[in-house]
N, C-alpha and C positions, 0 to 999 in steps of 0.2 A: 701138390702135383709132383709126380715123379720126374726124373730127368728126361723121360721120353715125351713129356708134354701131355700125358694122359692122366686123368683123375684116378687117384687111388681109391679103390672101393673098400669100405669097411663094413662090418656087420651092423654097426649103429646107423651108418649112412643108408644102407639098404633098408633097414627097418623103418627109418624116418621117411624114406621115399615111398615105401609100401603103405604106411599110414596116411601120408598125404594123398596118395592115389585112392585109398579107400574113402577118405572124407570127400574127395571130389566126386567119387561115384555116388555117394549119398546125395550130394548137392545136385548132381545131374538128373536125378529122378524127378526133380521139380525145377527144371532149368529156367522156365519162364519167370518164376518167382525170384530165383537167384539173379537173373539178369536185370530184374527191376531194381535191385540194390545198386546197380552200377558196378558189379563185381569185376575187379581187375587186379593185375599184379600178384597173382597167387605164387606163394613160395612154400617149400617144405620147411617145417620147423622140427625141432627135436620132439618127436612123438605127436606131431600135429600139422596144421596148415594155417598159414596166415594169408590174408588178402585185404585189399582196400575196397571200400564201398562209398557210395554217395547216395544215401537214402533220404527220405523225408524227415526221419527222426534222428539220424546219426550219419555223420561223414567222418571217416577215419579208417582205422585198422581193426580188423576182426581177427582174432586168434582162436582157433578151435584146437584144443589140446585133449588128448586121450588120457584117461586115468585107468590104467590097467587093473588096479585093485578093485575098483567099483564097476568096471566095464561101462563107463559113462564118459561124457565129454564135458569140459569146461569151456564156455564161450566167454571170451574177454573182448570188450570193446575198448580200444585205446585211442585217445586223441592223437593228432599229428605230432605232438611233442612227446608222445610215449606215455603220458599219464593215463591212469585207469579212469574210464568213464563209467562203465558198468561191467558186472560179471555175473554169469549164471553158472552154477555148478550142478552136477548130477543130471546132465541132459542125456537122455537115451537117443540112440541113433535115429529112431523113427520120429523123434521130436525136433531133431536138429534144425531143419529148414524152417519150421514154424517158429521156434524160439528165436532164431536169428531174424526172421522176418518181423516179428513183433518188436524186436529191439532196434532194428535198422529202418524199416520202411512203413509198416502197417500202423497207421494212425486212425483215430476215430472217424475222421472225415476223409478217409482214403480215396473213395471214388470221386468225390468233388475235387480233391487235390490233383488227382490224375487228369481229370477233365480240364482243370484250369492250367495245369503244367503243359499239356499237349494241345490245347485249344480244341477240345472235343465238345460236341454238342450234348445236350442233356436229354437224349431220346428215351 
């Protein structure tokens, strides 16, 4: 911070914020799915976005990092201690929500798990 109490803007900071906003805009296209992960505490990262999830398959930190060279994303799932749980590389923007959903939430008996979790009937 400068001595005036305002944050100093830098080209890298601005680029990181723009990339984080771009990733959030992709996730918002399927907001219902994203919210099912327990998505919270989103933060801008160097060339990406990090957030916490609490899904049926994974609870911890998801990092979505943009690879400019391949124009794809890497999705990293990290345990609360920071250790790597799973990683998927070369994820295109239109696959991003589906890839994260399969890693975090969507299990083979998903509908039954949702019914059991929320006390829903089997109509």
